[in-house]
C-alpha positions as CSV (number, residue, x, y, z in Angstrom):
1,M,60.7,77.7,25.8
2,I,61.1,74.3,24.1
3,T,64.4,72.6,23.4
4,T,64.1,69.9,20.9
5,F,66.2,67.5,19.6
6,T,65.7,65.9,16.2
7,R,67.7,62.2,14.9
8,V,69.2,62.4,12.0
9,A,70.9,59.8,9.9
10,T,72.8,61.1,6.9
11,D,76.0,60.3,4.8
12,D,76.0,64.2,3.7
13,L,75.8,66.5,7.0
14,D,76.9,69.7,4.7
15,A,74.0,68.8,1.8
16,L,71.7,68.7,4.9
17,I,72.7,72.0,6.9
18,D,72.9,73.3,3.0
19,D,68.6,72.6,3.1
20,E,67.8,75.4,5.3
21,E,64.1,74.7,4.3
22,L,64.7,71.3,5.1
23,V,67.1,71.3,8.5
24,L,63.7,74.1,9.7
25,S,61.3,71.7,8.9
26,L,62.8,68.9,11.0
27,V,63.1,70.7,14.0
28,N,60.0,72.6,13.8
29,D,58.9,69.2,14.6
30,L,57.8,69.3,18.7
31,G,57.4,65.3,18.4
32,F,53.7,65.3,18.7
33,D,50.5,65.9,17.0
34,G,49.8,69.4,18.1
35,Q,46.4,69.7,16.7
36,L,45.4,66.2,18.5
37,V,46.9,67.4,21.9
38,Q,45.2,71.3,21.4
39,Q,41.6,69.2,20.4
40,L,42.2,66.6,23.4
41,A,42.3,70.0,25.5
42,G,40.1,72.0,24.1
43,N,37.6,69.1,24.8
44,A,39.1,68.2,28.1
45,A,35.4,67.2,29.5
46,A,34.5,64.7,26.9
47,A,38.4,63.7,26.2
48,N,39.5,60.0,26.8
49,P,42.4,60.2,29.1
50,E,44.1,57.4,27.3
51,V,44.1,58.7,24.4
52,L,46.0,61.8,26.0
53,F,48.5,59.6,28.0
54,Q,49.2,57.5,24.8
55,T,49.8,61.0,22.8
56,L,52.3,62.1,25.8
57,E,53.5,58.8,26.1
58,G,54.5,58.5,22.7
59,R,56.4,62.3,22.9
60,W,58.4,61.6,25.7
61,N,59.4,57.7,25.7
62,G,62.2,58.9,23.4
63,Q,61.5,56.4,21.1
64,G,60.5,58.9,18.3
65,Q,62.7,61.1,15.9
66,V,61.9,64.5,17.9
67,Y,63.0,65.1,21.8
68,S,61.3,67.9,22.9
69,I,61.7,69.3,26.7
70,E,59.6,72.2,27.6
71,D,61.4,74.7,30.1
72,Q,63.1,71.8,31.6
73,I,66.9,72.0,30.2
74,D,67.9,75.0,32.2
75,L,67.3,73.1,35.6
76,L,68.9,70.1,34.4
77,E,72.3,72.0,33.6
78,H,72.0,73.7,36.7
79,I,72.1,71.0,39.0
80,V,74.8,69.5,37.1
81,Q,76.7,72.4,37.1
82,Q,76.1,72.8,40.7
83,S,77.0,68.9,41.5
84,S,79.5,67.9,39.2
85,E,83.2,68.0,39.9
86,D,84.4,66.8,36.3
87,H,83.1,68.5,33.1
88,S,79.8,66.9,32.3
89,P,78.9,67.7,29.0
90,L,75.3,68.0,30.3
91,A,76.3,70.8,31.8
92,Q,76.1,72.9,29.0
93,L,73.7,70.8,26.7
94,S,71.9,74.2,25.8
95,K,75.1,74.9,24.0
96,A,76.5,71.5,22.9
97,G,77.6,71.0,19.3
98,R,78.1,73.5,16.6
99,A,76.2,76.4,15.9
100,T,75.1,76.3,11.9
101,S,74.3,79.4,10.2
102,I,70.4,78.2,9.9
103,H,68.8,80.4,12.6
104,N,65.1,80.5,13.7
105,D,63.5,83.2,16.6
106,H,65.6,82.0,19.3
107,G,68.9,81.8,17.9
108,P,71.2,78.9,15.7
109,I,70.3,75.6,14.8
110,R,73.0,73.2,16.6
111,V,74.4,70.2,15.2
112,L,75.6,68.3,17.5
113,F,78.2,65.0,15.9
114,P,78.5,61.2,16.9
115,S,81.2,61.6,19.4
116,Q,79.4,64.2,20.8
117,I,76.3,62.4,21.2
118,D,78.2,59.6,22.4
119,A,79.2,61.6,25.8
120,I,76.5,63.2,26.5
121,N,74.7,59.5,26.7
122,D,77.4,58.2,28.9
123,S,77.0,61.7,31.0
124,L,72.7,60.8,31.1
125,T,72.9,57.0,31.9
126,S,75.5,57.6,34.6
127,L,73.1,60.1,36.4
128,P,69.7,58.0,37.1
129,V,66.5,60.9,37.6
130,E,67.2,59.6,41.6
131,V,70.5,60.7,41.9
132,L,69.7,64.3,39.7
133,Q,66.6,64.9,42.5
134,G,69.0,63.8,45.0
135,K,71.3,67.1,43.9
136,A,68.8,69.5,43.4
137,Q,69.2,72.0,45.7
138,L,66.3,74.6,46.5
139,E,68.2,77.3,47.7
140,S,70.6,76.9,44.7
141,L,67.8,77.3,42.1
142,N,66.3,80.4,44.1
143,A,69.8,82.0,44.4
144,D,70.4,81.7,40.4
145,A,66.7,82.0,39.3
146,V,66.6,79.0,37.9
147,R,63.9,78.9,34.8
148,P,61.2,78.2,34.3
149,H,60.6,79.5,38.1
150,K,62.0,82.7,39.9
151,E,61.0,81.6,43.3
152,W,60.9,77.7,42.9
153,T,59.0,76.3,46.0
154,Q,59.8,73.0,47.3
155,Q,56.5,70.7,45.7
156,E,57.7,72.9,42.0
157,L,60.8,71.0,43.0
158,I,59.8,67.7,43.9
159,S,56.9,67.6,40.6
160,A,59.2,69.2,38.2
161,P,58.9,67.4,34.4
162,L,62.0,66.4,34.5
163,W,62.1,63.8,36.9
164,Q,59.3,62.2,34.5
165,I,60.4,62.6,31.0
166,H,64.6,61.6,32.3
167,D,64.4,57.9,31.1
168,G,62.8,59.4,27.7
169,L,65.5,61.2,27.4
170,C,68.0,58.7,28.2
171,T,66.3,56.3,25.6
172,F,66.6,59.3,22.8
173,F,70.6,59.7,22.9
174,Q,70.8,55.7,23.6
175,N,69.1,55.0,20.5
176,A,71.6,58.3,18.5
177,T,74.3,56.4,19.9
178,D,73.2,53.1,18.6
179,N,72.1,54.7,15.5
180,D,75.3,56.4,14.7
181,E,73.2,59.8,14.1
182,Y,73.5,63.4,14.1
183,I,71.0,65.6,16.6
184,L,69.7,68.7,15.5
185,M,69.1,71.2,18.5
186,A,66.5,74.2,18.5
187,R,65.4,75.8,21.2
188,Q,61.9,77.7,20.5
189,E,58.5,78.6,22.0
190,G,56.1,76.4,23.3
């Protein structure tokens, strides 16, 4: 399951949300050229690793209009829920914002408003990746069967992609805050 965040600059959010086709096209863009990745993966022996790295770096550096998190939002929410004394907006990130009347196969597309984005950004900046890693507890992850694994191993926890993409996620939300943008959030198959 992929959660995508799409930054949108608009003066008329209602008009945007009334255009179902436009909203679905925006949230279905996963932030990278899927054909290029398939081509690189399909010809892995001959693929130039630098091209693959640049493709992935461009997707996850947080500078683009779209940011995708593959199966990592549950891990982020769980760690924050288990370790936070306050009500961090990261603890319920997948349910943040307002549900729209536009649905894909995995539920309604949600809209995050600038004030919510600002609060999420503040939470992200106050939790550097090292702090998140230190708060991740293997026993708790397994007791709650946190996706993407039903039974986490120490190695899976150490190599979780969340640690590599965290800085890009912070950059993405910072850019949305700086530009006073809205974010469309959708869950979909990867």
